[in-house]
N, CA, C and O atoms as a DFTB+ gen file, in Angstrom:
688 C
 N C O
     1  1     -89.435      25.136      -6.900
     2  2     -88.026      25.025      -6.443
     3  2     -87.155      26.128      -6.859
     4  3     -87.179      26.508      -8.029
     5  1     -86.362      26.690      -5.960
     6  2     -85.655      27.883      -6.421
     7  2     -84.589      27.363      -7.374
     8  3     -84.159      26.211      -7.325
     9  1     -84.179      28.310      -8.267
    10  2     -83.011      27.942      -9.303
    11  2     -83.647      26.989     -10.456
    12  3     -82.881      26.608     -11.341
    13  1     -84.860      26.627     -10.487
    14  2     -85.370      25.820     -11.457
    15  2     -85.991      26.647     -12.477
    16  3     -86.600      27.683     -12.212
    17  1     -85.820      26.145     -13.730
    18  2     -86.360      26.787     -14.974
    19  2     -87.694      26.420     -15.143
    20  3     -88.080      25.252     -15.197
    21  1     -88.491      27.540     -15.236
    22  2     -89.969      27.279     -15.693
    23  2     -90.240      26.717     -16.948
    24  3     -89.880      27.272     -17.986
    25  1     -90.911      25.546     -16.925
    26  2     -91.106      24.546     -18.230
    27  2     -92.453      24.202     -18.321
    28  3     -93.235      24.341     -17.380
    29  1     -92.755      23.761     -19.407
    30  2     -94.076      23.124     -19.773
    31  2     -93.624      21.564     -20.156
    32  3     -93.158      20.824     -19.289
    33  1     -93.783      21.185     -21.374
    34  2     -93.650      19.726     -21.719
    35  2     -92.180      19.374     -21.772
    36  3     -91.785      18.248     -21.467
    37  1     -91.409      20.305     -22.144
    38  2     -89.805      20.067     -22.174
    39  2     -89.228      20.331     -20.903
    40  3     -89.096      21.509     -20.569
    41  1     -88.883      19.471     -20.185
    42  2     -88.362      19.741     -18.797
    43  2     -86.651      19.936     -18.938
    44  3     -85.820      19.029     -18.989
    45  1     -86.414      21.387     -18.983
    46  2     -85.047      21.752     -19.087
    47  2     -84.334      21.736     -17.735
    48  3     -83.285      22.351     -17.546
    49  1     -84.946      21.013     -16.816
    50  2     -84.164      20.929     -15.447
    51  2     -83.747      19.518     -15.323
    52  3     -83.240      19.097     -14.283
    53  1     -83.968      18.716     -16.451
    54  2     -83.585      17.370     -16.576
    55  2     -82.253      17.291     -17.343
    56  3     -82.380      17.609     -18.526
    57  1     -81.079      16.968     -16.992
    58  2     -79.891      16.939     -17.791
    59  2     -80.023      16.015     -19.039
    60  3     -79.430      16.275     -20.086
    61  1     -80.856      14.885     -18.879
    62  2     -81.119      14.080     -20.004
    63  2     -81.901      14.567     -21.146
    64  3     -81.736      14.275     -22.330
    65  1     -82.959      15.516     -20.517
    66  2     -83.739      16.179     -21.695
    67  2     -82.932      17.044     -22.390
    68  3     -82.910      17.074     -23.620
    69  1     -82.186      17.837     -21.597
    70  2     -81.248      18.960     -22.263
    71  2     -80.394      18.373     -23.260
    72  3     -80.351      18.854     -24.392
    73  1     -79.603      17.212     -22.876
    74  2     -78.807      16.640     -23.909
    75  2     -79.630      16.091     -25.103
    76  3     -79.054      16.160     -26.189
    77  1     -80.893      15.550     -25.096
    78  2     -81.503      15.145     -26.101
    79  2     -82.024      16.329     -26.970
    80  3     -82.015      16.169     -28.191
    81  1     -82.501      17.565     -26.422
    82  2     -82.859      18.634     -27.210
    83  2     -81.601      19.113     -27.936
    84  3     -81.760      19.498     -29.094
    85  1     -80.236      19.143     -27.354
    86  2     -79.234      19.619     -27.910
    87  2     -78.870      18.877     -28.978
    88  3     -78.517      19.422     -30.023
    89  1     -78.918      17.465     -28.825
    90  2     -78.616      16.498     -29.869
    91  2     -79.664      16.611     -31.097
    92  3     -79.280      16.682     -32.265
    93  1     -81.001      16.621     -30.724
    94  2     -81.858      16.940     -31.715
    95  2     -81.609      18.234     -32.523
    96  3     -81.762      18.177     -33.744
    97  1     -81.232      19.411     -31.933
    98  2     -80.949      20.542     -32.739
    99  2     -79.851      20.334     -33.603
   100  3     -79.882      20.683     -34.783
   101  1     -78.818      19.747     -33.039
   102  2     -77.664      19.375     -33.808
   103  2     -77.956      18.568     -35.016
   104  3     -77.580      18.920     -36.134
   105  1     -78.655      17.442     -34.779
   106  2     -78.888      16.473     -35.862
   107  2     -79.691      17.457     -37.000
   108  3     -79.402      17.419     -38.196
   109  1     -80.614      18.233     -36.505
   110  2     -81.414      19.037     -37.538
   111  2     -80.505      19.978     -38.371
   112  3     -80.535      20.078     -39.598
   113  1     -79.746      20.608     -37.581
   114  2     -78.672      21.488     -38.363
   115  2     -77.794      20.769     -39.242
   116  3     -77.305      21.335     -40.220
   117  1     -77.522      19.399     -38.935
   118  2     -76.557      18.713     -39.753
   119  2     -77.126      18.293     -41.153
   120  3     -76.400      17.763     -41.994
   121  1     -78.375      18.536     -41.354
   122  2     -78.894      18.246     -42.520
   123  2     -78.494      19.196     -43.537
   124  3     -78.727      20.374     -43.265
   125  1     -77.920      18.933     -44.698
   126  2     -77.332      19.971     -45.506
   127  2     -78.510      20.844     -46.014
   128  3     -78.314      22.024     -46.301
   129  1     -79.681      20.293     -46.120
   130  2     -80.744      21.235     -46.856
   131  2     -81.257      22.164     -45.830
   132  3     -82.274      22.782     -46.146
   133  1     -80.737      22.389     -44.627
   134  2     -81.184      23.350     -43.696
   135  2     -80.319      24.506     -43.737
   136  3     -80.548      25.498     -43.045
   137  1     -79.392      24.421     -44.473
   138  2     -78.269      25.613     -44.410
   139  2     -78.483      26.501     -45.832
   140  3     -78.744      25.984     -46.918
   141  1     -78.351      27.667     -45.639
   142  2     -78.519      28.489     -46.992
   143  2     -77.556      29.802     -46.715
   144  3     -76.935      29.945     -45.662
   145  1     -77.522      30.708     -47.772
   146  2     -76.791      31.939     -47.838
   147  2     -77.818      32.755     -47.236
   148  3     -79.015      32.485     -47.335
   149  1     -77.293      33.896     -46.522
   150  2     -78.158      34.955     -45.994
   151  2     -77.451      36.388     -46.323
   152  3     -76.271      36.638     -46.075
   153  1     -78.318      37.221     -46.883
   154  2     -77.770      38.650     -47.072
   155  2     -78.414      39.719     -46.546
   156  3     -79.501      39.429     -46.047
   157  1     -78.139      40.722     -46.500
   158  2     -78.775      42.060     -45.997
   159  2     -79.028      42.944     -47.138
   160  3     -78.195      43.427     -47.905
   161  1     -80.297      43.083     -47.136
   162  2     -80.873      43.735     -48.408
   163  2     -81.243      45.292     -48.016
   164  3     -81.918      45.506     -47.008
   165  1     -80.777      46.372     -48.850
   166  2     -81.001      47.540     -48.411
   167  2     -80.512      48.133     -46.921
   168  3     -80.961      49.135     -46.365
   169  1     -79.604      47.352     -46.495
   170  2     -79.149      47.739     -45.078
   171  2     -80.017      47.390     -43.943
   172  3     -79.572      47.484     -42.799
   173  1     -81.240      46.989     -44.170
   174  2     -82.213      46.910     -43.340
   175  2     -82.755      45.498     -42.824
   176  3     -83.115      45.220     -41.680
   177  1     -82.728      44.770     -43.826
   178  2     -83.342      43.138     -43.514
   179  2     -82.710      42.295     -44.171
   180  3     -81.986      42.558     -45.131
   181  1     -82.956      41.062     -43.656
   182  2     -82.225      39.835     -44.204
   183  2     -83.098      39.300     -45.482
   184  3     -84.297      39.484     -45.693
   185  1     -82.267      38.678     -46.169
   186  2     -83.017      37.824     -47.302
   187  2     -82.099      36.695     -47.703
   188  3     -80.876      36.819     -47.762
   189  1     -82.818      35.495     -47.997
   190  2     -82.004      34.235     -48.233
   191  2     -81.615      34.430     -49.765
   192  3     -82.218      35.293     -50.404
   193  1     -80.663      33.688     -50.358
   194  2     -80.423      33.781     -51.655
   195  2     -80.382      32.578     -52.190
   196  3     -79.598      31.752     -51.724
   197  1     -81.247      32.247     -53.308
   198  2     -81.318      31.081     -53.933
   199  2     -82.136      29.974     -53.200
   200  3     -82.252      28.848     -53.685
   201  1     -82.599      30.274     -52.222
   202  2     -83.576      29.062     -51.452
   203  2     -84.345      29.690     -50.470
   204  3     -83.980      30.764     -49.991
   205  1     -85.521      29.052     -50.071
   206  2     -86.421      29.475     -49.044
   207  2     -86.538      28.475     -48.103
   208  3     -86.708      27.296     -48.415
   209  1     -86.442      28.957     -46.741
   210  2     -86.671      28.057     -45.500
   211  2     -88.264      27.709     -45.532
   212  3     -89.065      28.379     -46.184
   213  1     -88.587      26.682     -44.820
   214  2     -90.075      26.308     -44.794
   215  2     -90.773      27.434     -44.075
   216  3     -90.262      28.151     -43.215
   217  1     -92.004      27.498     -44.537
   218  2     -92.816      28.547     -43.819
   219  2     -93.588      27.770     -42.635
   220  3     -94.771      27.432     -42.605
   221  1     -92.713      27.610     -41.796
   222  2     -93.333      26.806     -40.489
   223  2     -92.529      27.391     -39.149
   224  3     -91.523      28.095     -39.232
   225  1     -93.031      27.055     -38.145
   226  2     -92.425      27.423     -36.827
   227  2     -91.168      26.837     -36.695
   228  3     -90.979      25.744     -37.229
   229  1     -90.195      27.438     -36.010
   230  2     -88.868      26.900     -35.767
   231  2     -87.953      27.914     -35.176
   232  3     -88.319      28.946     -34.615
   233  1     -86.741      27.525     -35.354
   234  2     -85.488      28.321     -34.900
   235  2     -84.455      28.412     -35.912
   236  3     -84.428      27.528     -36.769
   237  1     -83.598      29.351     -35.944
   238  2     -82.581      29.591     -36.954
   239  2     -81.203      29.989     -36.141
   240  3     -81.223      30.552     -35.047
   241  1     -80.090      29.638     -36.792
   242  2     -78.900      30.175     -36.400
   243  2     -78.180      30.988     -37.558
   244  3     -78.082      30.464     -38.668
   245  1     -77.718      32.148     -37.342
   246  2     -77.155      32.957     -38.197
   247  2     -75.720      32.839     -37.869
   248  3     -75.285      33.169     -36.766
   249  1     -74.889      32.313     -38.938
   250  2     -73.351      32.072     -38.898
   251  2     -72.619      33.031     -39.534
   252  3     -73.154      33.806     -40.327
   253  1     -71.213      33.075     -39.224
   254  2     -70.407      33.695     -40.281
   255  2     -69.923      32.571     -41.067
   256  3     -69.841      31.431     -40.611
   257  1     -69.561      32.946     -42.411
   258  2     -69.225      31.947     -43.424
   259  2     -68.359      30.744     -42.822
   260  3     -68.468      29.617     -43.306
   261  1     -67.617      30.974     -41.902
   262  2     -66.899      29.671     -41.297
   263  2     -67.722      28.901     -40.273
   264  3     -67.156      28.112     -39.516
   265  1     -68.993      29.094     -40.223
   266  2     -70.063      28.403     -39.373
   267  2     -69.767      29.019     -37.950
   268  3     -70.200      28.315     -37.037
   269  1     -69.184      30.072     -37.593
   270  2     -69.115      30.702     -36.296
   271  2     -70.512      31.264     -36.083
   272  3     -70.949      32.164     -36.800
   273  1     -71.226      30.705     -35.058
   274  2     -72.448      31.135     -34.648
   275  2     -72.701      32.716     -34.122
   276  3     -72.165      32.991     -33.049
   277  1     -73.378      33.646     -34.710
   278  2     -73.477      34.816     -34.248
   279  2     -74.703      35.202     -33.612
   280  3     -74.764      36.150     -32.828
   281  1     -75.669      34.497     -33.929
   282  2     -77.268      34.630     -33.232
   283  2     -78.010      33.364     -33.433
   284  3     -77.794      32.559     -34.339
   285  1     -78.945      33.261     -32.461
   286  2     -79.914      32.183     -32.622
   287  2     -81.395      32.853     -32.219
   288  3     -81.611      33.441     -31.159
   289  1     -82.222      32.670     -33.128
   290  2     -83.509      33.100     -32.775
   291  2     -84.818      32.062     -33.082
   292  3     -84.665      30.874     -33.367
   293  1     -85.890      32.613     -32.989
   294  2     -87.158      31.725     -33.252
   295  2     -88.139      32.354     -34.050
   296  3     -88.114      33.584     -34.092
   297  1     -88.973      31.762     -34.671
   298  2     -89.900      32.434     -35.564
   299  2     -91.161      31.521     -35.809
   300  3     -91.062      30.301     -35.938
   301  1     -92.264      32.155     -35.860
   302  2     -93.505      31.530     -36.025
   303  2     -93.625      30.967     -37.587
   304  3     -94.186      29.929     -37.937
   305  1     -92.985      31.880     -38.377
   306  2     -92.777      31.574     -39.898
   307  2     -91.219      31.754     -40.323
   308  3     -90.730      32.861     -40.549
   309  1     -90.598      30.698     -40.394
   310  2     -89.047      30.791     -40.714
   311  2     -88.829      31.552     -41.978
   312  3     -87.981      32.444     -42.005
   313  1     -89.562      31.245     -43.052
   314  2     -89.467      31.973     -44.258
   315  2     -89.813      33.577     -44.186
   316  3     -89.020      34.425     -44.593
   317  1     -91.007      33.867     -43.657
   318  2     -91.161      35.232     -43.330
   319  2     -90.127      35.973     -42.413
   320  3     -89.792      37.131     -42.663
   321  1     -89.682      35.345     -41.455
   322  2     -88.678      36.011     -40.552
   323  2     -87.395      36.140     -41.322
   324  3     -86.697      37.098     -40.989
   325  1     -86.960      35.399     -42.248
   326  2     -85.901      35.399     -42.830
   327  2     -85.787      36.127     -44.318
   328  3     -84.736      36.314     -44.930
   329  1     -87.214      36.520     -44.781
   330  2     -86.968      36.838     -46.110
   331  2     -88.078      38.077     -46.357
   332  3     -88.419      38.351     -47.507
   333  1     -88.546      38.710     -45.355
   334  2     -89.581      39.824     -45.680
   335  2     -89.022      41.057     -44.927
   336  3     -88.507      40.979     -43.812
   337  1     -89.174      42.237     -45.654
   338  2     -88.906      43.369     -44.960
   339  2     -89.610      43.587     -43.690
   340  3     -89.022      44.246     -42.833
   341  1     -90.814      43.120     -43.438
   342  2     -91.545      43.400     -42.163
   343  2     -90.952      42.229     -41.074
   344  3     -90.757      42.484     -39.885
   345  1     -90.741      41.112     -41.596
   346  2     -90.272      40.037     -40.759
   347  2     -88.887      40.165     -40.085
   348  3     -88.590      39.702     -38.984
   349  1     -88.115      40.842     -40.886
   350  2     -86.532      40.802     -40.414
   351  2     -86.135      42.264     -40.357
   352  3     -84.945      42.569     -40.279
   353  1     -87.111      43.195     -40.394
   354  2     -86.678      44.683     -40.247
   355  2     -85.988      45.043     -38.998
   356  3     -84.930      45.673     -39.016
   357  1     -86.661      44.591     -37.726
   358  2     -86.149      44.857     -36.424
   359  2     -85.986      46.505     -36.132
   360  3     -85.078      47.057     -35.510
   361  1     -87.113      47.090     -36.756
   362  2     -87.039      48.583     -36.639
   363  2     -85.893      49.302     -36.908
   364  3     -85.718      50.382     -36.344
   365  1     -85.075      48.852     -37.698
   366  2     -83.841      49.430     -38.253
   367  2     -84.007      50.661     -39.135
   368  3     -83.161      51.553     -39.197
   369  1     -85.015      50.654     -39.732
   370  2     -85.520      51.757     -40.551
   371  2     -86.417      52.935     -39.753
   372  3     -86.818      53.997     -40.230
   373  1     -86.580      52.490     -38.578
   374  2     -87.340      53.422     -37.711
   375  2     -86.356      54.558     -36.970
   376  3     -85.583      54.221     -36.073
   377  1     -86.447      55.681     -37.354
   378  2     -85.609      56.797     -36.830
   379  2     -85.802      57.136     -35.320
   380  3     -85.062      57.852     -34.645
   381  1     -87.004      56.452     -34.888
   382  2     -87.216      56.774     -33.436
   383  2     -86.894      55.855     -32.576
   384  3     -87.186      55.991     -31.387
   385  1     -86.220      54.741     -33.056
   386  2     -85.973      53.602     -32.115
   387  2     -84.914      54.014     -31.085
   388  3     -84.014      54.809     -31.357
   389  1     -85.072      53.411     -29.843
   390  2     -84.170      53.743     -28.751
   391  2     -83.005      52.687     -28.476
   392  3     -82.168      52.857     -27.589
   393  1     -83.031      51.675     -29.250
   394  2     -82.043      50.714     -29.056
   395  2     -82.043      49.800     -30.459
   396  3     -82.872      49.889     -31.364
   397  1     -80.988      48.974     -30.402
   398  2     -80.915      48.147     -31.485
   399  2     -80.766      46.609     -30.915
   400  3     -80.213      46.346     -29.847
   401  1     -81.323      45.681     -31.763
   402  2     -81.276      44.330     -31.421
   403  2     -79.970      43.761     -32.026
   404  3     -79.402      44.444     -32.877
   405  1     -79.441      42.562     -31.658
   406  2     -78.357      42.016     -32.080
   407  2     -78.448      41.725     -33.653
   408  3     -77.422      41.715     -34.334
   409  1     -79.592      41.513     -34.150
   410  2     -79.771      41.359     -35.516
   411  2     -79.461      42.545     -36.205
   412  3     -78.900      42.449     -37.297
   413  1     -79.791      43.853     -35.653
   414  2     -79.284      45.070     -36.395
   415  2     -77.755      45.167     -36.409
   416  3     -77.176      45.542     -37.428
   417  1     -77.132      44.856     -35.362
   418  2     -75.592      44.880     -35.372
   419  2     -75.124      44.007     -36.380
   420  3     -74.173      44.422     -37.042
   421  1     -75.682      42.639     -36.703
   422  2     -75.094      41.975     -37.564
   423  2     -75.332      42.362     -39.086
   424  3     -74.646      41.962     -40.026
   425  1     -76.399      43.188     -39.158
   426  2     -76.723      43.840     -40.565
   427  2     -75.771      45.008     -40.696
   428  3     -75.290      45.288     -41.795
   429  1     -75.485      45.701     -39.599
   430  2     -74.677      46.810     -39.837
   431  2     -73.233      46.544     -40.160
   432  3     -72.590      47.223     -40.960
   433  1     -72.741      45.472     -39.464
   434  2     -71.431      44.886     -39.307
   435  2     -71.291      44.282     -40.732
   436  3     -70.279      44.523     -41.389
   437  1     -72.258      43.526     -41.205
   438  2     -72.114      43.037     -42.648
   439  2     -72.095      43.952     -43.643
   440  3     -71.295      43.809     -44.567
   441  1     -72.939      44.984     -43.608
   442  2     -72.759      46.146     -44.480
   443  2     -71.535      46.712     -44.619
   444  3     -71.113      47.051     -45.725
   445  1     -70.873      46.863     -43.540
   446  2     -69.535      47.564     -43.372
   447  2     -68.462      46.737     -43.767
   448  3     -67.328      47.212     -43.827
   449  1     -68.696      45.505     -44.055
   450  2     -67.567      44.501     -44.702
   451  2     -66.943      43.880     -43.381
   452  3     -65.936      43.182     -43.502
   453  1     -67.541      44.120     -42.012
   454  2     -66.766      43.594     -40.870
   455  2     -67.066      42.202     -40.622
   456  3     -66.367      41.601     -39.805
   457  1     -67.989      41.622     -41.202
   458  2     -68.328      40.235     -41.082
   459  2     -68.546      39.677     -42.308
   460  3     -69.197      40.328     -43.124
   461  1     -68.053      38.405     -42.646
   462  2     -67.830      37.695     -43.883
   463  2     -69.249      37.260     -44.196
   464  3     -70.241      37.621     -43.563
   465  1     -69.237      36.408     -45.290
   466  2     -70.536      35.943     -45.755
   467  2     -71.394      35.209     -44.653
   468  3     -70.920      34.463     -43.796
   469  1     -72.606      35.499     -44.788
   470  2     -73.617      34.904     -43.717
   471  2     -74.171      33.726     -44.255
   472  3     -74.515      33.657     -45.435
   473  1     -74.294      32.633     -43.315
   474  2     -74.980      31.538     -43.637
   475  2     -76.072      31.551     -42.511
   476  3     -75.902      32.180     -41.466
   477  1     -77.342      30.732     -42.811
   478  2     -78.305      30.469     -41.747
   479  2     -78.621      29.068     -41.937
   480  3     -78.785      28.527     -43.031
   481  1     -78.703      28.450     -40.662
   482  2     -79.513      27.157     -40.562
   483  2     -80.692      27.214     -39.775
   484  3     -80.793      27.875     -38.741
   485  1     -81.723      26.400     -40.360
   486  2     -82.980      26.439     -39.815
   487  2     -83.330      25.158     -39.140
   488  3     -82.911      24.099     -39.608
   489  1     -84.074      25.183     -38.067
   490  2     -84.633      23.944     -37.531
   491  2     -86.010      24.114     -37.387
   492  3     -86.396      25.100     -36.760
   493  1     -86.978      23.181     -37.945
   494  2     -88.358      23.355     -37.867
   495  2     -88.824      22.697     -36.477
   496  3     -88.204      21.740     -36.014
   497  1     -89.957      23.257     -35.823
   498  2     -90.514      22.746     -34.734
   499  2     -90.907      21.384     -34.863
   500  3     -90.735      20.635     -33.901
   501  1     -91.450      20.926     -36.000
   502  2     -91.811      19.586     -36.213
   503  2     -90.614      18.737     -36.202
   504  3     -90.631      17.694     -35.548
   505  1     -89.551      19.099     -36.885
   506  2     -88.373      18.334     -36.992
   507  2     -87.700      18.103     -35.663
   508  3     -87.211      16.988     -35.481
   509  1     -87.620      18.921     -34.804
   510  2     -87.100      18.922     -33.397
   511  2     -88.073      17.996     -32.600
   512  3     -87.631      17.141     -31.833
   513  1     -89.353      18.180     -32.793
   514  2     -90.369      17.445     -31.821
   515  2     -90.082      15.913     -32.292
   516  3     -89.896      15.039     -31.446
   517  1     -90.056      15.621     -33.748
   518  2     -89.821      14.280     -34.003
   519  2     -88.401      13.734     -33.391
   520  3     -88.407      12.632     -32.844
   521  1     -87.363      14.377     -33.463
   522  2     -86.064      13.849     -33.017
   523  2     -86.219      13.815     -31.414
   524  3     -85.502      13.007     -30.824
   525  1     -87.059      14.591     -30.687
   526  2     -86.948      14.415     -29.293
   527  2     -88.204      13.502     -28.772
   528  3     -88.351      13.173     -27.595
   529  1     -89.016      13.173     -29.761
   530  2     -90.066      12.067     -29.197
   531  2     -91.353      12.896     -28.681
   532  3     -92.073      12.347     -27.847
   533  1     -91.606      13.918     -29.040
   534  2     -92.833      14.591     -28.349
   535  2     -93.764      15.136     -29.592
   536  3     -93.246      15.493     -30.650
   537  1     -94.992      15.162     -29.400
   538  2     -95.999      15.762     -30.366
   539  2     -96.235      17.295     -30.270
   540  3     -96.660      17.873     -29.269
   541  1     -95.885      17.893     -31.497
   542  2     -96.164      19.309     -31.566
   543  2     -97.715      19.584     -31.707
   544  3     -98.538      18.675     -31.812
   545  1     -98.011      20.845     -31.699
   546  2     -97.237      21.915     -31.432
   547  2     -96.688      22.341     -30.029
   548  3     -97.353      22.107     -29.020
   549  1     -95.578      22.911     -29.973
   550  2     -95.103      23.291     -28.739
   551  2     -95.913      24.541     -28.118
   552  3     -96.522      25.350     -28.819
   553  1     -95.846      24.587     -26.835
   554  2     -96.347      25.837     -26.170
   555  2     -95.290      26.990     -26.453
   556  3     -94.123      26.851     -26.819
   557  1     -96.028      28.230     -26.177
   558  2     -95.121      29.473     -26.400
   559  2     -93.914      29.280     -25.360
   560  3     -92.772      29.653     -25.629
   561  1     -94.257      28.682     -24.179
   562  2     -93.191      28.634     -23.204
   563  2     -92.021      27.654     -23.686
   564  3     -90.845      28.004     -23.588
   565  1     -92.338      26.591     -24.136
   566  2     -91.478      25.645     -24.514
   567  2     -90.560      26.118     -25.765
   568  3     -89.335      25.996     -25.783
   569  1     -91.289      26.641     -26.739
   570  2     -90.539      27.380     -27.979
   571  2     -89.701      28.495     -27.613
   572  3     -88.720      28.769     -28.304
   573  1     -90.030      29.225     -26.487
   574  2     -89.127      30.316     -25.938
   575  2     -87.840      29.637     -25.250
   576  3     -86.704      30.037     -25.507
   577  1     -88.097      28.587     -24.363
   578  2     -87.072      27.787     -23.626
   579  2     -86.048      27.255     -24.672
   580  3     -84.844      27.410     -24.468
   581  1     -86.518      26.615     -25.814
   582  2     -85.652      26.081     -26.723
   583  2     -84.798      27.139     -27.474
   584  3     -83.669      26.905     -27.904
   585  1     -85.474      28.377     -27.594
   586  2     -84.497      29.453     -28.334
   587  2     -83.505      29.688     -27.316
   588  3     -82.336      29.719     -27.700
   589  1     -83.765      29.875     -25.987
   590  2     -82.808      30.125     -24.958
   591  2     -81.755      29.196     -24.883
   592  3     -80.590      29.590     -24.843
   593  1     -82.060      27.958     -24.859
   594  2     -81.088      26.840     -24.845
   595  2     -80.263      26.979     -26.173
   596  3     -79.035      26.997     -26.087
   597  1     -80.790      27.065     -27.227
   598  2     -80.127      27.263     -28.463
   599  2     -79.092      28.461     -28.363
   600  3     -77.942      28.382     -28.794
   601  1     -79.529      29.371     -27.861
   602  2     -78.656      30.632     -27.678
   603  2     -77.378      30.338     -26.638
   604  3     -76.263      30.824     -26.826
   605  1     -77.676      29.567     -25.642
   606  2     -76.608      29.229     -24.742
   607  2     -75.551      28.284     -25.485
   608  3     -74.353      28.560     -25.545
   609  1     -76.083      27.232     -26.000
   610  2     -75.304      26.243     -26.636
   611  2     -75.111      26.333     -28.074
   612  3     -74.814      25.318     -28.704
   613  1     -75.259      27.504     -28.671
   614  2     -75.148      27.565     -30.108
   615  2     -73.923      27.096     -30.730
   616  3     -73.854      26.436     -31.767
   617  1     -72.829      27.551     -29.905
   618  2     -71.332      27.057     -30.527
   619  2     -71.338      25.605     -30.549
   620  3     -71.088      24.966     -31.571
   621  1     -71.634      25.053     -29.375
   622  2     -71.584      23.504     -29.296
   623  2     -72.406      22.793     -30.127
   624  3     -71.970      21.742     -30.597
   625  1     -73.803      23.257     -30.474
   626  2     -74.585      22.654     -31.364
   627  2     -74.140      22.793     -32.862
   628  3     -74.222      21.812     -33.600
   629  1     -73.704      23.906     -33.289
   630  2     -73.205      24.098     -34.650
   631  2     -71.977      23.117     -34.916
   632  3     -71.807      22.475     -35.952
   633  1     -71.170      23.117     -33.817
   634  2     -69.886      22.181     -33.953
   635  2     -70.329      20.758     -34.101
   636  3     -69.863      20.020     -34.969
   637  1     -71.126      20.433     -33.342
   638  2     -71.661      19.014     -33.398
   639  2     -72.266      18.764     -34.786
   640  3     -72.101      17.724     -35.424
   641  1     -72.934      19.753     -35.161
   642  2     -73.665      19.459     -36.411
   643  2     -72.643      19.450     -37.662
   644  3     -72.671      18.598     -38.550
   645  1     -71.753      20.510     -37.596
   646  2     -70.736      20.624     -38.630
   647  2     -69.902      19.444     -38.746
   648  3     -69.665      19.010     -39.874
   649  1     -69.398      18.835     -37.655
   650  2     -68.477      17.646     -37.368
   651  2     -69.329      16.313     -37.373
   652  3     -68.747      15.235     -37.254
   653  1     -70.526      16.368     -37.493
   654  2     -71.332      15.182     -37.392
   655  2     -71.151      14.425     -36.032
   656  3     -71.195      13.197     -35.961
   657  1     -70.951      15.219     -34.997
   658  2     -70.738      14.648     -33.738
   659  2     -72.136      14.423     -33.058
   660  3     -72.392      15.110     -32.069
   661  1     -72.994      13.580     -33.478
   662  2     -74.185      13.361     -33.002
   663  2     -74.309      12.018     -32.546
   664  3     -74.108      11.122     -33.366
   665  1     -74.627      11.712     -31.292
   666  2     -74.449      10.385     -30.771
   667  2     -75.323       9.307     -31.505
   668  3     -74.856       8.170     -31.575
   669  1     -76.403       9.535     -31.992
   670  2     -77.145       8.502     -32.527
   671  2     -77.125       8.342     -34.081
   672  3     -78.124       8.127     -34.768
   673  1     -75.844       8.478     -34.535
   674  2     -75.704       8.322     -35.821
   675  2     -74.882       9.428     -36.578
   676  3     -74.644      10.464     -35.957
   677  1     -74.505       9.317     -37.649
   678  2     -73.736      10.180     -38.449
   679  2     -74.929      11.062     -39.394
   680  3     -75.838      10.455     -39.961
   681  1     -74.825      12.137     -39.449
   682  2     -75.801      13.066     -40.320
   683  2     -74.963      13.974     -41.037
   684  3     -74.205      14.794     -40.518
   685  1     -75.163      13.759     -42.428
   686  2     -74.401      14.761     -43.420
   687  2     -75.148      14.953     -44.668
   688  3     -74.705      15.694     -45.545
């Protein structure tokens, strides 16, 4: 069908499924244990301060201190993606790079003092799967599609989580 999203098990052409995934992501972010401080180390890579996300597959949302979402991404290993020079470097230290990712812009602007304190929320794949009632692991296509959905709706999802506006109960 023209105009349809290519999907695997998570049918993002179904509005009810989309709402379920958005609610699941918001409910996971609403857990206080999924939030932590994020810093830029050496101007080139991210590091979490005083906590470590799980070493599992999932997604993350980088926010300015007021919970304004700046970026959403996915990772095979959330801890490595947010805490290692190789996992969060984004070729920023490569002098031959031809372009910069959004993550590099965040690092540069934070280093220049143009962005306030950074927070990051993480969502594990297993947590989301539990919330939407499917068995993991997800396919690469579904994982990528959830990342795109998270990017499109990141402001709504963070607002829902921050204000505990999640239809199936209050999460804080």
